[in-house]
Backbone bond lengths (Angstrom), bond angles and torsions (degrees), N, CA, C in turn:
res aa  C-N    CA-C-N  psi(-1)  N-CA   C-N-CA  omega(-1)  CA-C   N-CA-C  phi
1 M - - - 1.510 - - 1.547 103.04 -
2 S 1.424 108.75 149.62 1.451 118.79 173.22 1.486 113.52 -75.43
3 K 1.303 120.66 171.73 1.449 122.57 175.47 1.484 111.71 -65.46
4 A 1.305 114.94 -37.56 1.443 116.72 178.18 1.533 113.92 -64.33
5 E 1.381 113.79 -38.16 1.412 117.76 174.69 1.514 113.42 -65.23
6 L 1.371 116.17 -41.92 1.444 119.64 -178.37 1.500 109.04 -64.25
7 D 1.333 119.88 -36.38 1.485 125.25 -178.58 1.525 110.44 -61.67
8 Q 1.295 117.45 -18.41 1.543 119.54 -178.27 1.612 104.99 -91.25
9 L 1.244 122.63 2.05 1.413 125.68 172.82 1.470 116.82 -108.39
10 A 1.371 116.89 137.28 1.433 120.41 171.25 1.521 107.73 -104.08
11 I 1.468 114.87 117.28 1.438 116.46 -178.14 1.492 113.14 -113.75
12 M 1.376 118.43 130.23 1.397 125.16 -175.17 1.507 104.85 -109.82
13 G 1.315 119.12 122.67 1.473 124.41 -177.42 1.469 119.05 112.80
14 R 1.258 120.84 169.78 1.456 122.29 -175.38 1.371 112.05 -76.38
15 V 1.297 123.21 125.79 1.471 122.10 179.16 1.597 106.04 -140.34
16 R 1.288 116.27 161.47 1.489 120.84 174.97 1.518 102.95 -120.74
17 Y 1.344 113.82 134.50 1.551 124.06 176.99 1.457 102.52 -88.73
18 L 1.338 115.75 122.51 1.478 121.62 176.43 1.478 114.29 -93.14
19 A 1.326 117.00 161.88 1.454 123.65 -174.01 1.531 112.13 -57.22
20 D 1.346 116.78 -29.65 1.465 119.04 -175.58 1.626 110.09 -94.19
21 G 1.239 113.71 14.59 1.484 117.92 176.39 1.500 113.73 87.84
22 A 1.292 121.35 -5.04 1.427 123.22 178.96 1.552 110.37 -74.58
23 V 1.343 113.02 161.23 1.461 118.60 -179.34 1.525 107.92 -118.97
24 A 1.370 115.50 116.13 1.481 120.26 -174.89 1.507 109.63 -90.32
25 M 1.384 115.78 134.59 1.440 121.79 -175.71 1.540 105.99 -128.51
26 G 1.327 116.98 119.21 1.482 122.95 -179.36 1.589 115.28 -112.78
27 F 1.345 114.66 -25.43 1.507 119.50 -177.71 1.494 107.32 -97.82
28 P 1.318 118.43 155.60 1.520 123.10 178.95 1.548 111.19 -72.50
29 G 1.308 115.34 155.68 1.488 119.14 171.61 1.451 117.59 83.24
30 I 1.387 116.27 3.36 1.463 121.72 177.57 1.529 109.17 -69.11
31 E 1.270 119.15 131.54 1.438 124.68 -171.24 1.512 109.75 -127.56
32 V 1.362 117.11 131.51 1.463 120.68 171.78 1.583 108.61 -110.63
33 R 1.257 116.92 125.49 1.401 124.28 -173.24 1.578 105.90 -115.09
34 A 1.436 117.61 139.52 1.488 122.47 173.86 1.477 109.90 -155.23
35 R 1.317 113.68 165.67 1.484 120.82 172.03 1.461 105.63 -118.59
36 F 1.385 118.06 143.06 1.448 117.35 179.80 1.580 107.94 -155.18
37 S 1.283 114.92 152.28 1.481 118.25 172.72 1.436 109.24 -108.85
38 G 1.345 118.50 157.99 1.473 118.87 -176.32 1.529 110.73 129.48
39 S 1.309 116.84 179.36 1.426 116.68 -177.74 1.540 111.87 -124.79
40 E 1.374 116.69 12.26 1.426 122.50 -178.07 1.569 111.01 -151.44
41 L 1.312 116.00 137.92 1.448 124.88 176.97 1.551 111.16 -123.93
42 R 1.302 117.27 134.28 1.331 119.96 176.67 1.621 107.10 -128.76
43 A 1.320 113.64 127.98 1.495 119.21 -179.21 1.520 110.16 -128.83
44 S 1.271 116.15 131.88 1.454 122.46 -176.35 1.482 106.79 -112.37
45 F 1.333 117.08 141.80 1.506 126.46 -172.44 1.462 107.07 -138.71
46 R 1.387 112.69 158.52 1.450 126.03 166.21 1.521 106.39 -124.99
47 A 1.309 120.79 128.82 1.441 126.20 178.79 1.445 114.03 -123.53
48 S 1.331 121.29 130.53 1.460 123.26 -178.32 1.480 112.92 -79.46
49 S 1.358 119.91 -6.05 1.460 121.21 175.95 1.576 106.79 -151.56
50 A 1.298 113.63 174.17 1.516 121.71 175.08 1.432 111.99 -85.21
51 D 1.366 120.09 7.43 1.435 123.93 -172.46 1.603 110.55 -105.19
52 C 1.250 117.51 6.45 1.478 121.18 177.94 1.517 112.03 -81.51
53 W 1.286 114.46 126.21 1.492 119.01 -174.14 1.491 104.01 -131.88
54 I 1.422 114.79 143.18 1.510 120.32 175.54 1.480 108.77 -131.63
55 D 1.387 113.54 157.49 1.448 122.08 164.86 1.520 107.19 -102.89
56 V 1.292 119.35 124.08 1.449 123.70 172.62 1.568 105.75 -103.62
57 V 1.345 117.75 123.85 1.434 119.95 -174.83 1.526 106.03 -124.01
58 I 1.349 116.88 115.44 1.484 123.18 171.98 1.436 110.69 -113.31
59 D 1.271 118.73 117.18 1.421 125.11 177.71 1.586 115.12 56.48
60 G 1.376 110.79 33.52 1.461 113.04 -178.16 1.559 113.09 91.04
61 E 1.243 123.73 -9.12 1.451 126.65 178.58 1.525 107.72 -97.35
62 T 1.305 115.73 123.09 1.436 124.21 -176.86 1.492 116.84 -102.90
63 Q 1.287 113.88 132.10 1.581 118.71 171.00 1.546 106.43 -120.54
64 T 1.333 115.35 125.96 1.414 116.82 172.50 1.535 111.06 -93.21
65 L 1.316 115.78 130.48 1.460 117.19 -171.43 1.606 109.97 -131.90
66 N 1.300 115.27 144.02 1.401 121.43 177.77 1.532 109.44 -102.61
67 L 1.359 118.32 117.66 1.468 121.46 -177.27 1.552 110.06 -77.16
68 A 1.288 115.28 135.04 1.427 120.04 173.13 1.534 116.60 -66.08
69 H 1.262 115.05 145.04 1.536 119.26 -179.64 1.517 104.23 -60.04
70 G 1.305 116.25 131.45 1.526 116.25 -175.81 1.520 113.14 96.84
71 T 1.331 113.88 -146.58 1.435 117.55 -176.83 1.477 113.68 -101.99
72 S 1.270 122.80 137.26 1.466 125.42 -178.70 1.440 112.52 -150.19
73 T 1.333 120.44 155.65 1.381 124.57 176.23 1.551 111.42 -123.88
74 I 1.353 120.50 131.29 1.488 119.20 173.44 1.527 105.38 -108.85
75 Q 1.292 110.14 152.70 1.540 122.46 -173.04 1.481 104.59 -127.36
76 L 1.309 121.50 121.93 1.421 126.69 -178.34 1.517 112.06 -122.52
77 K 1.387 115.48 144.56 1.489 114.04 -179.87 1.518 103.03 -103.96
78 A 1.326 117.21 161.56 1.410 127.60 173.29 1.583 107.13 -151.06
79 K 1.374 111.02 159.07 1.434 116.19 171.90 1.437 110.66 -65.68
80 V 1.446 117.39 154.27 1.412 123.43 -177.63 1.569 106.57 -68.75
81 G 1.363 119.46 132.32 1.364 119.65 -176.12 1.513 111.60 142.61
82 S 1.317 119.39 -167.35 1.501 123.85 174.62 1.394 111.94 -92.26
83 H 1.305 114.39 147.24 1.486 123.63 -172.13 1.491 113.11 -138.02
84 K 1.430 114.24 152.74 1.445 120.80 169.21 1.523 105.96 -108.64
85 L 1.300 114.74 132.30 1.456 123.28 -176.44 1.559 111.09 -118.42
86 S 1.376 116.86 137.32 1.430 123.77 170.89 1.478 109.96 -136.13
87 I 1.403 116.51 131.17 1.426 121.57 175.86 1.617 104.91 -121.68
88 L 1.297 115.88 114.31 1.380 120.99 -176.82 1.512 117.10 -115.85
89 R 1.310 118.67 125.04 1.530 119.23 176.44 1.464 112.22 -73.21
90 R 1.366 117.76 118.04 1.404 123.40 -173.99 1.587 114.61 -85.04
91 N 1.323 112.72 -37.20 1.549 120.85 -166.51 1.508 113.50 -74.32
92 E 1.351 114.00 167.05 1.413 122.30 178.74 1.531 108.08 -80.36
93 S 1.399 114.37 164.93 1.367 119.29 -175.54 1.495 119.76 -63.54
94 W 1.414 113.90 -37.50 1.451 120.53 177.07 1.553 113.08 -66.32
95 Q 1.244 115.61 -16.47 1.475 119.07 -175.72 1.534 115.86 -85.30
96 G 1.313 116.00 6.10 1.510 118.42 168.97 1.569 106.65 125.70
97 V 1.402 104.84 160.58 1.474 119.73 170.62 1.410 112.82 -98.44
98 M 1.377 119.73 131.91 1.445 120.89 173.94 1.556 112.27 -114.70
99 D 1.294 116.08 139.21 1.463 120.27 177.73 1.564 108.35 -111.64
100 L 1.327 115.89 130.62 1.462 122.32 167.89 1.495 109.33 -85.98
101 V 1.335 115.25 107.88 1.431 121.77 -171.12 1.549 111.92 -85.61
102 S 1.337 117.02 -42.42 1.397 124.68 179.23 1.436 118.48 -158.85
103 L 1.344 119.64 155.47 1.400 124.25 178.05 1.599 106.74 -134.77
104 E 1.301 115.31 128.25 1.467 118.57 -174.29 1.578 109.30 -140.60
105 T 1.360 115.55 144.59 1.480 122.40 177.71 1.498 107.51 -136.39
106 D 1.346 110.59 157.00 1.507 115.08 177.31 1.607 106.66 -81.59
107 G 1.255 115.05 -5.79 1.537 115.58 171.40 1.461 109.46 -106.99
108 E 1.310 122.35 -121.99 1.375 124.74 178.37 1.554 115.85 -148.73
109 F 1.242 115.36 153.06 1.541 116.64 172.81 1.480 111.15 -85.75
110 Q 1.319 111.05 143.61 1.501 120.99 -177.83 1.506 108.32 -103.66
111 E 1.300 116.00 -178.52 1.494 119.51 177.44 1.474 117.55 -56.12
112 A 1.310 115.52 137.69 1.502 119.45 -173.46 1.447 109.72 -59.92
113 P 1.395 115.95 136.62 1.519 120.05 172.10 1.547 111.21 -57.95
114 E 1.299 115.77 151.19 1.466 119.39 176.57 1.549 109.60 -87.43
115 L 1.362 114.21 135.52 1.415 120.46 178.48 1.524 110.62 -86.54
116 P 1.303 121.85 150.78 1.429 125.19 -178.17 1.582 112.69 -53.41
117 G 1.274 115.73 147.53 1.481 117.75 178.14 1.542 111.90 -78.37
118 R 1.296 120.25 -26.41 1.538 123.34 178.69 1.478 106.74 -73.19
119 K 1.305 117.66 147.00 1.417 124.21 -175.23 1.478 109.98 -135.27
120 L 1.372 117.19 134.67 1.418 125.92 170.60 1.493 114.35 -128.34
121 M 1.387 117.33 150.02 1.436 120.58 175.75 1.513 106.26 -131.57
122 F 1.306 117.00 139.59 1.501 124.09 174.36 1.390 109.44 -126.05
123 I 1.361 117.39 120.12 1.455 126.67 175.54 1.455 111.35 -106.30
124 G 1.301 116.91 127.40 1.502 118.95 177.33 1.506 111.22 -177.76
125 D 1.378 112.05 -157.47 1.407 122.49 -175.59 1.488 114.48 -106.54
126 S 1.273 120.65 -144.72 1.527 122.54 -173.60 1.556 106.05 -66.31
127 I 1.335 118.83 -29.66 1.536 116.50 -175.78 1.509 106.57 -67.77
128 T 1.244 119.92 -41.09 1.453 122.90 178.65 1.471 110.84 -70.15
129 C 1.349 121.91 -28.50 1.485 125.86 175.32 1.480 111.09 -66.78
130 G 1.360 119.63 -25.62 1.498 124.52 -172.10 1.495 113.16 89.84
131 A 1.310 118.57 25.16 1.461 123.79 173.59 1.514 110.12 -59.70
132 G 1.339 117.57 131.22 1.482 117.48 179.00 1.459 115.10 83.24
133 V 1.333 124.01 -7.64 1.439 124.95 -175.46 1.567 109.12 -52.30
134 D 1.284 117.08 -38.98 1.538 116.25 -171.67 1.587 109.10 -103.46
135 N 1.353 118.33 20.78 1.419 121.26 179.38 1.515 115.41 -61.02
136 E 1.279 118.33 -20.47 1.460 118.89 -172.50 1.587 106.21 -93.95
137 Q 1.250 120.20 -3.58 1.452 118.62 -179.67 1.504 109.38 -72.59
138 P 1.379 119.50 138.84 1.401 124.79 -171.87 1.589 110.54 -56.60
139 G 1.240 119.49 130.78 1.465 124.59 179.90 1.489 119.86 76.21
140 Y 1.308 116.51 1.66 1.466 119.20 -177.28 1.538 107.30 -80.40
141 P 1.395 115.22 128.45 1.430 114.23 173.32 1.579 110.97 -81.17
142 S 1.317 116.01 178.45 1.429 120.72 170.57 1.468 110.77 -84.47
143 S 1.348 121.55 85.82 1.351 125.31 -176.91 1.485 111.08 -152.62
144 A 1.339 114.11 -165.71 1.528 120.30 -177.51 1.484 112.94 -56.53
145 I 1.329 116.59 -36.84 1.526 120.23 -177.20 1.612 106.54 -59.97
146 C 1.306 120.42 -31.29 1.439 117.97 -176.65 1.549 114.21 -76.11
147 S 1.315 115.58 -13.81 1.516 117.39 177.36 1.494 105.99 -74.60
148 N 1.316 118.85 127.67 1.387 123.41 -178.75 1.593 107.88 -143.43
149 A 1.316 110.76 93.28 1.450 118.49 -175.84 1.606 111.69 -60.92
150 G 1.347 111.25 -29.83 1.540 120.00 -175.57 1.479 107.02 -70.56
151 G 1.319 123.37 -21.93 1.428 125.63 179.60 1.499 113.80 -101.17
152 S 1.362 116.09 3.72 1.515 121.65 176.32 1.524 110.88 -64.82
153 F 1.329 115.46 157.92 1.472 120.46 175.36 1.467 115.27 -55.47
154 G 1.313 112.49 -34.92 1.461 117.89 -176.89 1.516 115.59 -69.99
155 M 1.362 112.86 -41.59 1.440 122.15 179.18 1.531 108.59 -68.46
156 L 1.350 116.82 -43.85 1.451 121.87 177.25 1.492 110.11 -58.40
157 L 1.375 119.85 -41.69 1.394 115.95 179.35 1.552 115.78 -71.72
158 G 1.398 112.71 -29.18 1.479 113.20 171.33 1.476 116.24 -57.52
159 R 1.341 113.48 -45.43 1.495 119.65 175.51 1.552 112.53 -61.55
160 R 1.315 118.85 -44.82 1.394 119.96 -177.42 1.561 114.02 -69.15
161 L 1.393 116.36 -29.74 1.372 119.68 -173.40 1.581 110.51 -105.68
162 D 1.356 113.28 7.48 1.483 120.75 -176.61 1.475 112.72 48.28
163 A 1.326 113.13 60.76 1.490 122.68 -173.43 1.459 108.45 -130.03
164 Q 1.389 119.19 147.92 1.485 120.77 159.69 1.484 112.14 -68.49
165 V 1.356 115.67 150.51 1.481 120.77 -177.22 1.555 107.46 -133.75
166 H 1.382 111.16 133.80 1.412 114.16 167.16 1.488 106.74 -118.93
167 L 1.317 115.91 128.21 1.476 125.55 176.06 1.484 107.40 -97.37
168 V 1.313 118.00 104.94 1.484 123.53 -178.13 1.515 105.64 -110.07
169 S 1.324 112.01 80.61 1.416 119.95 -168.41 1.430 115.09 -141.36
170 Y 1.389 117.73 157.51 1.510 119.24 -172.22 1.612 103.69 -156.20
171 G 1.289 110.47 118.61 1.466 116.69 -179.13 1.486 115.08 -65.03
172 G 1.417 116.03 140.09 1.389 117.24 -174.72 1.481 120.71 90.17
173 R 1.255 116.43 -19.73 1.503 123.33 -170.42 1.490 109.66 -97.66
174 G 1.315 111.78 160.97 1.520 119.06 178.48 1.501 114.71 -135.01
175 L 1.295 109.43 -152.35 1.538 113.74 176.12 1.530 110.78 -91.16
176 I 1.332 117.71 -42.52 1.449 121.00 -179.47 1.468 112.84 -119.07
177 R 1.426 115.93 -21.01 1.550 114.89 -176.46 1.572 103.91 -157.68
178 D 1.310 114.05 162.83 1.520 120.17 -173.51 1.599 105.04 -95.62
179 Y 1.299 110.69 -174.48 1.484 116.36 -172.41 1.550 109.83 -65.29
180 R 1.254 118.64 -21.82 1.537 121.38 179.58 1.583 110.45 -90.98
181 G 1.289 114.26 -2.92 1.513 117.86 178.42 1.653 108.29 90.36
182 V 1.304 116.14 7.82 1.465 117.08 179.42 1.562 108.77 -75.97
183 R 1.246 113.10 139.69 1.487 116.49 -175.96 1.534 114.11 -104.71
184 D 1.382 115.69 -24.58 1.433 117.12 -174.54 1.499 111.49 -94.53
185 A 1.292 119.20 16.50 1.510 124.89 169.66 1.543 108.44 -74.76
186 N 1.289 113.57 173.23 1.465 119.18 -178.77 1.480 112.41 -81.15
187 Q 1.291 117.69 90.48 1.460 120.91 -175.26 1.503 113.93 -83.22
188 A 1.310 115.76 176.39 1.534 119.53 -173.61 1.565 110.77 -56.24
189 P 1.325 121.07 -44.86 1.432 115.67 -179.62 1.544 115.87 -60.55
190 Q 1.316 114.84 -19.82 1.481 118.37 176.21 1.475 111.84 -87.03
191 F 1.437 114.70 -53.62 1.444 113.87 -168.88 1.582 112.53 -74.50
192 Y 1.230 116.59 -18.73 1.475 117.99 -175.83 1.499 109.96 -74.18
193 T 1.310 120.21 -12.34 1.450 120.82 179.24 1.547 111.14 -91.13
194 R 1.326 115.41 1.14 1.501 117.02 -165.31 1.624 110.21 -113.13
195 V 1.358 112.26 158.48 1.441 116.28 175.81 1.548 109.92 -78.51
196 L 1.259 112.04 -46.63 1.512 119.40 168.31 1.466 115.04 -109.18
197 P 1.341 123.59 126.20 1.342 123.73 -166.27 1.413 124.51 -54.03
198 D 1.353 116.97 -27.99 1.440 126.09 -173.90 1.600 110.65 -109.14
199 D 1.404 116.34 6.02 1.388 121.29 -175.80 1.443 109.68 -114.33
200 E 1.361 120.13 102.01 1.477 120.97 -176.19 1.466 115.17 -76.50
201 R 1.411 116.37 -8.26 1.422 119.94 -175.25 1.608 113.81 -73.13
202 Y 1.375 112.86 -23.77 1.517 118.34 -172.66 1.499 106.88 -118.18
203 L 1.402 116.68 111.48 1.382 123.01 176.76 1.494 110.92 -93.71
204 W 1.362 115.81 142.84 1.456 123.60 -178.16 1.533 109.18 -74.61
205 N 1.261 118.58 131.61 1.520 128.16 176.52 1.529 106.93 -77.93
206 C 1.316 117.07 92.38 1.470 119.66 -177.10 1.481 114.41 -60.50
207 Q 1.310 116.51 -26.36 1.476 118.70 -179.33 1.559 111.38 -67.81
208 S 1.298 118.87 -19.46 1.377 121.08 177.71 1.516 118.39 -77.09
209 Y 1.330 113.77 -7.66 1.548 119.92 177.48 1.476 104.49 -157.73
210 Q 1.315 114.21 102.65 1.451 122.79 176.87 1.466 107.85 -107.40
211 P 1.352 117.43 106.43 1.468 124.81 -173.53 1.596 109.51 -74.49
212 D 1.391 114.44 150.01 1.354 119.30 174.01 1.532 110.43 -75.88
213 A 1.294 112.88 -29.20 1.518 118.71 -177.82 1.501 106.34 -148.98
214 I 1.294 116.03 150.04 1.519 127.98 178.03 1.468 107.26 -130.45
215 V 1.416 115.12 120.59 1.331 122.53 176.11 1.545 111.85 -102.34
216 V 1.319 120.91 118.06 1.422 122.25 -179.22 1.591 112.84 -107.85
217 C 1.309 114.03 116.34 1.469 117.73 178.89 1.453 111.92 -118.67
218 L 1.377 118.73 78.12 1.360 126.90 -176.38 1.547 116.13 -118.80
219 G 1.160 125.17 140.62 1.445 124.75 175.56 1.551 110.09 140.82
220 T 1.201 121.37 -23.60 1.534 120.29 175.05 1.431 112.96 -47.44
221 N 1.304 114.70 -52.57 1.531 121.29 -174.56 1.531 111.75 -73.33
222 D 1.395 113.07 -38.64 1.462 117.06 177.84 1.554 110.55 -55.50
223 F 1.305 114.33 -39.32 1.546 116.37 -173.83 1.508 112.86 -91.09
224 S 1.352 116.74 2.54 1.555 116.38 -171.63 1.472 112.71 -72.13
225 T 1.356 117.16 -23.92 1.488 119.12 175.44 1.567 111.15 -105.67
226 G 1.355 117.06 22.40 1.418 117.35 -178.52 1.533 110.68 123.91
227 I 1.317 114.78 161.19 1.510 120.12 177.91 1.461 110.78 -68.62
228 P 1.382 121.64 122.84 1.433 122.20 -177.70 1.652 109.19 -73.92
229 D 1.353 114.30 159.37 1.392 120.06 177.01 1.480 110.56 -58.46
230 Q 1.434 113.51 127.39 1.487 121.29 -178.42 1.483 115.90 -52.92
231 V 1.331 119.95 -49.84 1.414 125.03 -176.52 1.547 110.01 -64.31
232 E 1.268 116.96 -43.41 1.453 123.56 -178.21 1.542 109.98 -64.82
233 W 1.413 114.54 -52.51 1.385 116.79 -175.98 1.480 120.41 -69.02
234 V 1.299 113.26 -38.26 1.502 121.21 173.73 1.531 111.05 -67.33
235 S 1.280 117.70 -40.80 1.499 118.43 174.17 1.463 115.42 -60.35
236 A 1.421 113.36 -41.47 1.465 118.78 176.01 1.458 117.07 -65.42
237 M 1.359 116.25 -36.26 1.456 118.12 175.58 1.537 112.30 -73.75
238 A 1.323 117.65 -38.12 1.526 123.32 177.13 1.524 105.96 -59.58
239 T 1.285 118.07 -44.84 1.471 123.90 179.98 1.540 107.93 -61.44
240 F 1.294 117.38 -45.82 1.511 125.24 -176.39 1.532 109.32 -60.48
241 V 1.432 111.53 -46.74 1.475 117.02 178.58 1.524 112.75 -62.65
242 A 1.382 113.05 -35.76 1.529 116.28 178.75 1.453 114.04 -67.22
243 D 1.381 111.96 -33.93 1.507 115.76 177.60 1.468 113.02 -71.82
244 L 1.310 114.61 -37.28 1.521 119.85 170.71 1.469 111.15 -57.60
245 R 1.332 114.81 -48.57 1.516 119.17 -178.46 1.557 110.34 -64.58
246 R 1.252 120.95 -33.00 1.452 122.56 173.16 1.515 114.87 -63.74
247 R 1.359 116.84 -42.75 1.451 122.92 -176.28 1.542 111.10 -79.37
248 Y 1.419 111.49 -35.56 1.505 117.26 -173.68 1.567 107.49 -129.01
249 P 1.297 114.90 77.54 1.409 116.80 -167.98 1.514 116.41 -70.31
250 A 1.323 120.36 -23.32 1.424 126.75 176.68 1.500 112.77 -88.51
251 A 1.229 126.83 -9.20 1.440 127.91 -168.96 1.472 112.03 -75.05
252 R 1.309 118.89 142.44 1.450 118.58 167.79 1.533 104.10 -89.40
253 I 1.358 114.28 140.37 1.449 123.25 -176.00 1.509 113.10 -109.66
254 V 1.227 121.97 130.83 1.401 122.10 -179.85 1.584 104.85 -123.04
255 L 1.373 114.78 127.03 1.422 119.94 174.60 1.594 109.34 -105.36
256 A 1.263 115.54 118.55 1.407 120.38 -175.12 1.537 116.51 -105.88
257 T 1.338 120.29 138.47 1.374 118.34 176.52 1.541 111.33 -74.29
258 S 1.363 118.15 167.29 1.441 118.32 -178.25 1.478 113.88 -79.68
259 P 1.362 114.72 127.29 1.480 117.26 177.19 1.612 114.15 -69.71
260 I 1.268 114.01 -5.40 1.468 117.37 176.78 1.491 113.39 -81.23
261 F 1.343 113.34 -29.29 1.482 117.62 -179.75 1.548 112.45 -63.53
262 P 1.279 117.00 133.75 1.516 120.35 -175.53 1.420 115.87 -56.13
263 G 1.311 119.67 148.40 1.411 123.98 177.14 1.481 111.03 -104.66
264 D 1.316 121.23 -0.06 1.419 121.28 -177.77 1.584 108.81 -106.48
265 P 1.318 115.67 119.08 1.443 121.22 178.76 1.466 114.03 -50.49
266 E 1.350 122.22 -25.65 1.449 121.56 -178.10 1.504 112.88 -77.79
267 V 1.409 117.03 -13.01 1.472 120.06 -175.72 1.616 106.59 -85.20
268 R 1.298 109.06 146.13 1.499 116.75 -171.33 1.552 113.09 -57.23
269 D 1.299 118.05 -40.69 1.482 121.60 -172.69 1.551 106.91 -90.01
270 Y 1.259 120.72 13.18 1.559 115.02 -179.52 1.479 107.09 -64.48
271 L 1.300 123.23 -31.53 1.473 123.44 179.83 1.439 111.81 -54.03
272 H 1.351 115.26 -32.42 1.482 117.99 -177.71 1.465 113.24 -63.42
273 R 1.422 112.34 -36.90 1.536 115.79 -179.92 1.521 107.02 -66.64
274 L 1.316 118.89 -43.72 1.506 120.89 -178.28 1.532 113.30 -60.59
275 V 1.404 114.13 -48.84 1.412 119.56 -179.41 1.571 111.97 -64.53
276 H 1.347 115.78 -43.62 1.460 118.58 179.64 1.470 112.37 -63.84
277 L 1.327 121.15 -34.90 1.490 123.95 174.92 1.509 110.94 -63.72
278 R 1.349 113.92 -44.13 1.477 117.94 177.66 1.412 116.65 -61.42
279 Y 1.413 114.46 -44.22 1.432 119.48 174.35 1.555 114.73 -58.75
280 L 1.284 116.09 -41.92 1.415 120.72 -179.23 1.483 113.35 -66.86
281 Q 1.382 115.18 -41.33 1.493 117.84 176.69 1.470 107.13 -63.28
282 E 1.288 123.87 -41.49 1.415 119.47 -172.88 1.581 109.49 -70.27
283 A 1.395 118.90 -33.85 1.419 119.83 179.60 1.594 109.44 -72.14
284 A 1.333 114.76 -35.02 1.457 119.25 -175.77 1.591 109.60 -69.08
285 S 1.285 115.32 -28.33 1.394 122.22 -173.65 1.528 111.23 -59.61
286 Q 1.286 116.56 -21.73 1.510 124.13 -176.22 1.419 113.37 -91.00
287 D 1.363 120.67 9.36 1.487 122.38 177.90 1.526 104.97 -145.47
288 G 1.218 120.58 123.49 1.493 127.68 -173.91 1.442 113.38 -70.55
289 M 1.336 120.44 -13.85 1.505 123.89 -173.95 1.521 109.80 -112.02
290 T 1.357 116.43 20.87 1.506 122.36 -175.62 1.453 107.69 -116.63
291 T 1.350 118.36 134.05 1.402 129.68 -177.84 1.507 112.27 -119.92
292 V 1.267 120.90 137.72 1.500 121.54 174.01 1.547 111.56 -101.78
293 V 1.336 118.60 131.21 1.443 125.93 173.69 1.479 112.69 -116.45
294 D 1.357 117.83 123.12 1.477 120.76 -177.77 1.512 104.61 -92.84
295 L 1.365 120.20 98.15 1.422 120.73 -176.30 1.528 110.57 -75.42
296 S 1.368 111.79 147.29 1.502 115.80 174.52 1.470 117.54 -63.46
297 H 1.297 117.80 155.61 1.390 121.93 179.79 1.560 110.65 -67.91
298 Q 1.281 116.64 131.19 1.491 122.18 174.11 1.562 110.02 -121.03
299 P 1.304 121.33 112.54 1.477 123.26 -159.73 1.526 110.49 -85.80
300 G 1.343 122.86 -3.67 1.445 116.92 -177.14 1.455 114.65 70.69
301 T 1.380 121.72 -141.50 1.416 125.96 171.26 1.472 111.26 -131.68
302 P 1.328 117.57 169.62 1.491 119.31 -177.63 1.468 112.34 -56.68
303 K 1.411 116.98 -26.56 1.434 114.50 -174.67 1.537 110.21 -100.56
304 D 1.247 122.00 -4.91 1.430 126.80 -179.43 1.555 113.13 -156.29
305 G 1.284 117.48 125.84 1.500 122.21 -174.52 1.562 112.99 -76.80
306 H 1.358 114.33 -15.08 1.491 115.97 -178.25 1.519 108.55 -66.42
307 P 1.342 112.12 144.47 1.510 117.19 179.36 1.524 110.21 -56.16
308 T 1.348 119.30 144.42 1.365 123.05 178.75 1.690 104.95 -87.13
309 G 1.323 112.83 174.87 1.392 122.84 178.19 1.568 112.08 -49.56
310 A 1.338 115.05 -53.04 1.471 120.29 179.57 1.543 111.34 -62.37
311 Q 1.355 119.62 -32.61 1.381 128.66 175.06 1.539 110.83 -64.33
312 H 1.276 113.41 -47.40 1.541 118.51 177.44 1.545 108.23 -58.09
313 V 1.326 118.90 -39.16 1.422 120.17 178.33 1.548 108.84 -59.43
314 S 1.262 118.70 -40.08 1.489 124.66 -178.90 1.544 108.20 -67.09
315 I 1.309 119.92 -38.91 1.526 122.62 175.68 1.524 109.75 -64.42
316 A 1.361 112.74 -42.54 1.473 114.41 -175.80 1.580 109.27 -69.93
317 D 1.370 114.30 -28.66 1.462 116.26 177.18 1.552 111.07 -63.19
318 E 1.323 116.34 -46.97 1.430 126.25 -179.24 1.615 109.58 -58.72
319 L 1.325 112.24 -50.03 1.478 114.30 -175.00 1.567 109.61 -73.29
320 E 1.311 119.19 -32.08 1.440 119.92 176.00 1.560 115.67 -56.38
321 T 1.389 112.51 -39.44 1.475 114.75 176.74 1.481 113.34 -68.09
322 V 1.361 116.63 -16.45 1.541 119.37 176.27 1.614 108.28 -90.18
323 L 1.330 115.66 -44.34 1.446 118.67 -168.67 1.560 111.51 -74.99
324 R 1.365 115.59 -40.81 1.460 116.52 -178.78 1.555 113.70 -52.46
325 P 1.331 118.68 -62.59 1.446 122.67 178.47 1.541 112.46 -58.91
326 M 1.275 119.69 -42.48 1.432 123.56 -178.06 1.537 112.55 -58.31
327 L 1.304 113.49 -39.29 1.461 120.75 -177.02 1.480 113.67 -97.51
328 G 1.354 119.54 -6.64 1.466 124.67 -177.91 1.553 106.33 70.99
329 W 1.188 121.89 26.91 1.516 120.39 178.79 1.543 109.31 -96.18
330 M 1.269 117.16 61.69 1.428 121.24 179.79 1.559 115.04 -87.43
């Protein structure tokens, strides 16, 4: 796409603009918004895997589409007239990078819609990505199609609070180790600095998006192979918060416990919840603008422990009661 064509798009989320005019998207929840007139829309994509899914919304009507591995073009019909368009990346970071190569219509694109002035950032793992949001839908397997960033608690809060949202999240990763206990994987302190989560060559310009609040939901994977060492984990989180403070000096920071950890003292992993909360409180005490929220347990489904769409609504409810007064967004 040319610069003039890109100027007609409003893009929410971290993207890399490629030399051929395409827009590369590696994190979940990235959204392209536009206005156009005409009766037909053509969008061309490149996908690095067969697990890239998008929601295309025209005038409130949603189509969920699976992009073919490689290059593909989708063709959509609309009634004659003016339309509002949204293209949202649904899938998780590890499920592939997708490039929006071109957008065309038989009419014309109009001035880009304005994005909200309020800004939020959510840093986390698969829960923050929206993995499993659609697991309760009839016939849905536990696969890429069930990842729905648009139904994640972060995106829900963005719509409720009229704010932009950046989901800077990666399934299976943690603060110091991933869900397998591997430490040399690309963990949150590494991927959150990047434009594309697995590409260390391109760092995100934090000045281009200064959030009013940052919600960090990390720990599920760090604790999956056992409780990590207190000194090491608390030190790592305190260092992470300090780095966030350096990059985003005015942001309010919220550290959230994992909603996957059990809420019942009789359940084996309940200790994880108590220890995680204590670790977060200790790390937060070192920054005067950081708050800890102990999220309620969300059990997922028998086939998948990730919170469902309805459970993400509950998470959003809890965080909204914290963020609204904290930010004065009443």
